[in-house]
N, C-alpha and C positions, 0 to 999 in steps of 0.2 A: 504494500500500500504506500510505503514511503516513496519508492521509485515512481509509482503512478502519480503521486502528488507532485513530485519534482518535475516530471516531464509534462504535466498538465498545467504547470505554473511557470510560464516563460520568465517572469521576473525572478523567481526563486532559482530556476535553472541557470540563468545568466549570472546572477550574483555568486552562486556556488561555483560555477565554472571559472569565473574571474578569479575567485579566491584560490582555487586549486591551481590554475595556470600560473598565477603570480608566485605561489609557494614553490612550484617546480622551477620556474624561471630564476627566482632569487636564491635557489639552493637551500630553502628552509626545510625541505623534506628530503629524507634519504630515498634513493632510488637504486635498484629496482624494488627493494624491499622497504616498504613503508613501516615505520615504527609507530607504536601506540602513542608515544610522546609527540611525534610529528602531527598526528591527527588532533591531539589535544591543543595544539598551538593555532588551530584554525577556527576562529570564533563563529563564522557563518556555518561551517560544517557542524560544529557543536549545536548551534541553534536549530539546524535542520533535523538533526538526529533527535534532539529533545522534543521538537514539535511533532515529529513522526511517532515517537513513543507515546506522546500525550494524546494525539488525535486518534490513533489506532492502537490501543494497548494490546500487547501480545498475550493477553490473558483472556480466557473465556470462562464463563461461569462466575459464581460468587465467592469461590474459595472459602466456604463457610467453615467456621470452627464451632465447637460445642462448648457451652458454658459448663464449667466443672461442677462437681457435687457441692451443694451448699449455695450455689448461685454466685453472682458477682454484681457489683455496682459499677456502672460506667456512666460518667457525666451525670451523676445523681439519679440515674435510673436503674432500678433493681432488675436484674435479669435472672429468672429462675433457672436452676440446673437443667441441663438437657436442651436449652434453647439454642437453636442454630443462628449464628450471627455471620453475615457475609458482607462483602463490599461490592458495590456496583462500580467497576473501574471506569466505565465510560462516563457515568455521572460524576464521579470524583475528578476525572481529568478534564471535564468540560464545565467545571464550576465557574460561573461568571464572576463570583466575588474574588476568585483567585486569578483567573486568566483573562478577565475582561469581558465586555459585552459581546465580543466576537469569538468567544471561546469555542464555538462550533466550527470556526474557520481554520484552515491550515495557513498559519502566518508565522514563519520562523523569526521574523523581526521582533516579535513580542519578547523574545529572550534577550535580544540585544538592546532594546529600548527600556527594559525594566531596570529599576534601581537594584543595587546589590541585595537589599533586603527582599524585594519582590521576587527577584530571580531565585534567591535561596528558597523562598516559600513555594514558588512554582516548581522548583526542582524537587522539593520534598513531596509534593503531591504527585508529581510525575513518577518518582521513584517507587511509589506504592505498587506500580504495575509489576514490580519484581518481588513483591511480598515484603515482609517486615520481621525483624527480630529473628527468632529461630526458624521462621518459615521463609526467609529470604531465599531467592533462587540461587543455588550453588553455582550456576553457570553465568551469573550476571556479568562478571568482569570479562569473560571470554566472549559472550554475546556482544557486549558493547565494543570490544576491540574489533571483532570481526565486522560488525555493522559499520563502524567508522571506515575501515579499510575498504569494504565493498562499495560503499557510497562514493568514496574518493576515487576508486579505480573505474567505476561505471560512469561517473560523471566526468 
């Protein structure tokens, strides 16, 4: 879906291609093998990846967990034992109070235009797509590394 968004957004594709071409021309990235650190130094590439993960989370279902025996209180609300609690990732990553009124739109610039605090908050919401705590995806780092390299090479 990320590649589909890139090729269907000429402005995004052009900005990404310009950043990639400049990084190669200026020798800022290693060739022929691109390092993970190289991709981290490209802000627009980072924004495109973040926006892609945000708009189309790689998670399906609610990934529900069961409230333990005795129940638990979350945000002042008591949840009885055995209750299944899940997360709607699409709703979470399209929250307009976090991502703006255009949260349903693919717009990588939101990551570049955001203040440091807002970008950190958006990043925290986006990172939920990999799970949290002991349930975090074990392959998260590998997936991100490969995703950055693939988008760099394809574009």
